[in-house]
N, C-alpha and C positions, 0 to 999 in steps of 0.2 A: 345275733343280728345287731347291727349298729342302730343307734337312735334315729339317724336319718332314714335308713331303709325301712325301719319299723313305721316311721311317720308316713312315708310314701305308701306303704302297704295299707295302713289304716285309712289314709285318704282315698285310695282306690276302692276299698271296701265300702266306705261311707258313700262314695259316689254311686256305686252300684245299688246300694240300698235306697237312696233317695232319688235316683234317676236323673242326676244333674252332672254336668261337666263344667268345670271352671266357672261356677256361679250362674250358669244359665240353665233354665229348665228345658227339658226336651219336650217338643211338641208332639202330641199324639198323632199317630199316622192316620191322616185323613184321605190318603190316596192322591192320585194325580189330579190336577186341575188344568183346564185349557181355556184360554180366553182369546177372543178375536176383538181387536180394536180397530175401528174404522171411523175416522173423523171424531165426532162426539159420542159415538156408540161403543159400548163395551158389552160383549156377549160371553156369558159363562156357558161353555159348550156342554158341560156335564149337567147343569141345571136345565138347559134347553132340551137335551135328550130325555131327561127324566120327565119333564112336563109333557113332551110329545108321547112318550111311552104310555103315560097314564090315559091318553085320549084316543089312541089308535089301536087297531087290531093287528095281530101278526107278531111273529117272533123276531126276526132280524130287522134292525132299523138302520137305514142309510140316510144320512143327512147331507143336504147340499145347501150351504149357507151363503146367501147373496146379500151382504150388508148394504151394497149400493142400492138395492131394491127394497131393503128393509123386510126381507122375506127369508124363510127357510123352507126348502122343499124336502119332503121325506118320502121314502119308499119302504114298505114292509112286505112281508110275504103275501099279505091280503089287501093292502091298501096303498094308494098313492095320493098325495095331497100337498098342501102348503099351509103355512101359518105366518102371520105378521110377526115381526120381531118387536 
């Protein structure tokens, strides 16, 4: 094996071991994130859903976000309601 090919193979192995590519570290997988921006308001949908799930009963959660009203309306199997943003 030529010195150049050996150097490339070594670099690829080092990259696999330390989890970096071309000097940048890989970000841990945090999943998808969704934001709604409306005028000066920014809503993290994942955090909003998590907050509502902690306070309501029921399995399936459906959100209807109305930023112009500063409200989120929710529906679950057992409950219907709203919350201020």
